[in-house]
C-alpha positions in Angstrom: -4.8 52.9 -84.7 -5.1 49.2 -85.4 -7.9 47.2 -83.7 -7.0 45.4 -80.4 -5.7 42.0 -80.8 -8.1 39.3 -79.5 -7.0 37.6 -76.3 -5.4 34.3 -77.2 -4.8 35.1 -80.9 -1.1 34.5 -80.6 -1.6 31.2 -78.9 -4.2 30.2 -81.6 -1.7 31.0 -84.3 1.3 29.3 -82.5 -0.4 26.2 -81.1 -3.5 25.6 -83.3 -7.1 25.6 -82.2 -7.1 22.4 -80.2 -4.1 23.1 -78.0 -5.2 26.7 -77.6 -8.6 25.5 -76.3 -7.6 22.3 -74.6 -8.3 23.1 -71.0 -11.5 25.1 -71.9 -12.8 22.1 -73.7 -12.0 19.8 -70.8 -13.7 22.1 -68.4 -16.8 22.4 -70.4 -17.0 18.6 -70.8 -16.6 18.3 -67.0 -19.3 20.9 -66.2 -21.9 19.6 -68.7 -21.0 16.0 -67.9 -21.6 16.5 -64.2 -24.8 18.4 -64.9 -26.0 15.7 -67.2 -25.4 13.0 -64.5 -27.6 14.9 -62.1 -30.4 15.5 -64.6 -30.3 12.0 -66.1 -32.3 10.6 -63.2 -35.3 12.9 -63.0 -35.4 13.6 -66.7 -34.6 10.2 -68.2 -34.9 7.8 -65.4 -31.2 6.9 -65.4 -30.3 7.2 -61.7 -26.5 7.1 -61.8 -26.4 10.0 -59.4 -29.2 11.0 -57.0 -29.4 14.4 -55.4 -27.6 17.7 -56.3 -24.4 19.4 -55.7 -25.3 20.0 -52.0 -25.6 16.3 -51.4 -25.6 13.3 -53.8 -25.3 9.6 -53.8 -23.5 8.0 -56.8 -24.4 4.4 -57.8 -26.0 4.1 -54.4 -22.6 3.9 -52.8 -20.6 7.1 -52.9 -21.9 10.0 -50.8 -20.7 13.5 -51.6 -21.7 16.5 -49.6 -20.9 20.2 -50.0 -18.7 21.1 -47.0 -20.3 24.6 -46.8 -23.8 23.1 -46.6 -22.6 20.6 -44.0 -21.1 23.4 -41.9 -24.2 25.5 -42.1 -26.3 22.5 -41.0 -24.1 21.8 -38.0 -24.2 25.5 -36.9 -28.0 25.4 -37.4 -28.2 22.5 -35.0 -29.1 19.9 -37.7 -26.4 17.2 -37.4 -26.2 15.4 -40.8 -26.5 11.7 -41.0 -23.3 9.6 -41.1 -23.5 9.4 -44.9 -23.7 13.2 -45.1 -20.7 13.7 -42.8 -18.8 11.1 -44.7 -19.6 12.8 -48.0 -18.4 16.1 -46.6 -15.1 14.6 -45.5 -14.6 13.0 -49.0 -15.3 16.2 -50.8 -13.1 18.3 -48.4 -10.2 15.8 -48.8 -10.5 15.8 -52.6 -10.4 19.6 -53.0 -7.6 19.8 -50.4 -5.6 17.8 -52.9 -6.6 19.3 -56.3 -7.1 22.9 -55.2 -10.4 24.0 -53.7 -11.5 26.5 -56.3 -11.2 23.9 -58.9 -14.8 23.3 -57.9 -15.6 26.8 -59.3 -14.0 26.1 -62.7 -14.6 22.5 -63.3 -17.9 21.7 -61.5 -20.1 24.7 -60.6 -22.8 25.3 -63.3 -23.0 29.0 -62.4 -19.5 29.4 -63.9 -21.2 28.8 -67.3 -23.5 31.7 -66.6 -20.8 34.1 -65.5 -18.5 33.1 -68.4 -21.3 33.8 -70.8 -21.8 37.2 -69.2 -18.1 38.0 -69.4 -18.0 37.0 -73.1 -21.0 39.1 -73.9 -19.6 42.0 -71.9 -16.5 41.9 -74.1 -18.5 41.7 -77.3 -20.6 44.7 -76.3 -17.6 46.7 -75.2 -18.9 47.3 -71.7 -16.1 48.8 -69.8 -17.5 50.5 -66.6 -17.5 48.5 -63.4 -18.1 49.0 -59.7 -15.7 47.5 -57.3 -16.1 45.2 -54.4 -13.1 43.9 -52.5 -12.2 40.3 -53.1 -12.4 39.8 -49.4 -16.2 40.4 -49.6 -16.8 36.7 -50.4 -15.2 35.7 -47.1 -17.3 38.2 -45.2 -20.4 36.8 -46.9 -19.2 33.3 -46.1 -18.9 34.2 -42.4 -22.2 36.0 -42.4 -24.0 33.0 -43.8 -22.5 30.8 -41.1 -23.5 33.3 -38.4 -27.1 33.6 -39.7 -27.3 29.8 -39.8 -26.2 29.7 -36.2 -28.7 32.4 -35.1 -31.7 31.2 -37.0 -31.3 27.5 -37.1 -31.7 27.5 -40.9 -29.1 26.7 -43.6 -29.3 30.3 -44.6 -27.3 30.4 -47.9 -29.3 27.6 -49.4 -32.3 29.8 -49.5 -30.6 32.0 -52.2 -27.7 29.9 -53.5 -27.7 30.3 -57.3 -26.2 26.8 -57.7 -29.1 25.1 -56.0 -31.6 27.4 -57.7 -30.1 26.7 -61.1 -30.6 23.0 -60.6 -34.2 23.6 -59.5 -34.9 25.7 -62.5 -33.5 23.1 -64.9 -35.7 20.4 -63.3 -38.9 22.3 -62.7 -38.9 25.0 -65.4 -39.1 28.8 -65.3 -39.9 30.3 -62.0 -38.4 32.3 -59.1 -35.3 30.2 -59.3 -34.3 31.6 -62.6 -34.5 35.1 -61.2 -31.5 34.5 -59.0 -29.5 33.1 -62.0 -30.6 36.0 -64.2 -29.5 38.4 -61.4 -26.0 36.8 -61.4 -25.8 37.1 -65.2 -26.9 40.7 -65.2 -24.6 41.6 -62.3 -21.5 40.3 -64.2 -22.7 41.8 -67.5 -23.7 45.3 -66.4 -22.3 46.0 -62.9 -19.0 44.3 -62.3 -16.8 42.1 -64.5 -16.4 38.7 -62.9 -18.0 40.1 -59.9 -20.0 37.1 -58.6 -17.4 34.4 -58.7 -14.4 36.6 -58.2 -15.7 38.8 -55.4 -19.0 37.7 -53.8 -19.7 34.0 -53.9 -19.3 32.4 -50.4 -19.2 28.9 -51.9 -16.0 29.9 -53.7 -14.7 31.3 -50.5 -15.3 28.0 -48.7 -13.5 26.0 -51.4 -10.6 28.6 -51.5 -10.1 27.9 -47.8 -10.2 24.1 -48.3 -7.5 24.3 -51.1 -5.2 26.7 -49.3 -2.4 24.1 -49.1 -3.3 21.8 -52.1 -0.3 20.3 -53.9 -1.7 20.7 -57.4 -0.9 24.2 -58.7 -0.4 26.1 -61.9 3.2 27.1 -62.4 4.9 29.7 -64.6 7.6 27.1 -65.2 9.0 28.9 -68.3 8.5 32.5 -67.1 11.7 33.6 -68.6 10.0 33.1 -72.0 7.2 35.6 -71.1 6.9 38.3 -73.8 4.5 40.5 -71.7 1.5 40.1 -74.0 -0.7 40.2 -70.9 -3.2 37.6 -72.3 -2.9 35.6 -69.1 -3.9 38.6 -67.0 -6.8 39.4 -69.3 -8.2 35.9 -69.3 -7.7 35.0 -65.7 -10.7 35.3 -63.4 -8.3 36.0 -60.5 -5.5 37.9 -62.3 -4.0 39.1 -59.0 -2.7 35.6 -58.4 -0.5 35.5 -61.5 2.0 38.4 -60.9 3.9 37.0 -57.9 4.7 33.8 -59.8 5.3 35.4 -63.1 7.1 38.6 -62.2 7.8 38.4 -58.5 11.3 39.0 -57.2 12.7 36.2 -54.9 9.7 33.9 -55.2 9.2 30.7 -57.1 7.1 30.2 -60.3 4.2 28.3 -58.6 0.9 30.2 -58.2 0.4 29.5 -54.5 -2.7 31.7 -53.9 -5.7 29.7 -52.9 -8.0 31.9 -55.0 -6.5 30.3 -58.2 -9.3 28.2 -59.8 -6.9 25.8 -61.6 -9.0 26.5 -64.7 -6.0 26.3 -67.1 -7.0 29.5 -69.0 -3.5 30.9 -68.7 -2.1 27.7 -70.1 -4.4 27.9 -73.1 -3.8 31.5 -74.1 0.0 31.6 -73.7 1.7 31.3 -77.0 5.1 30.7 -75.2 3.9 27.8 -73.1 4.9 29.6 -69.9 2.3 27.9 -67.7 1.9 24.3 -66.8 0.1 22.3 -64.1 2.6 21.1 -61.5 3.3 20.7 -57.8 3.6 23.4 -55.2 6.7 21.7 -54.0 8.5 22.2 -57.3 9.0 25.9 -56.6 12.7 27.0 -57.0 13.2 30.7 -56.1 14.6 32.9 -58.8 14.4 36.4 -60.0 12.9 36.3 -63.5 13.8 39.0 -66.0 11.0 41.3 -67.1 11.6 40.3 -70.7 12.9 37.1 -72.4 16.7 37.0 -73.0 16.0 37.0 -76.8 14.5 40.5 -76.4 17.0 41.9 -73.9 19.3 43.3 -76.5 16.7 45.0 -78.6 16.4 48.8 -78.7 13.4 50.8 -79.6 
């Protein structure tokens, strides 16, 4: 039996390294760039952005607030100042347009941790996995809000790996790193893509925000699909792909709000099936299970 073909190998051969990694490179530039902006002030005295991903002020003018944090604060009885509420409105409006879970793929630094765990898991050949329903993140989201309401404390921020990762980078090793390590080990040893894909309530919040966002990934050339399954293998939310790619009587746009708009499916597809597009460009058709060029082949 021949060894398994690496995911994306066909795309690499067909498109070249740069086109087969384009969206991954852009995502990493975005993630590291945003992290660098936050760290430049305390570490280098260059205060372009003050704060963290919960609340920040850019160039002393632009407030940005995590809507999940703002909602917890309101339920806890702590009404944010005008700048905080304005920042939450700006962030909510932005992700309502570009797709809420784009935050998870393009901004959140914990995504770097979970991606590293997933990559190592593949290299080590770890196959076993427990299962949590994907709806678990919404239950944790609701529970965090309920605890905030009952206790008067922004409950999730006590254990939020995103906040703790920032704290660890600024102040060095300590308890903060234990939470980040726990997320890494959970994804590595317990459940593949478990944290971001099934448990994180921050992702649940942004998924709700982007439910009707116009920017979507579309399987615009789905008739060219050769069923290599690389898109399903690479996608952190593979259940969102099938309706758009193989669904009967539905359009090619991935409408599920769980999609992170990460562009991984675009990178790994050698047939250029996927593109970024609009949710409104979604003509209904019944795609064939194989491309026309293969329909007449016999085996």
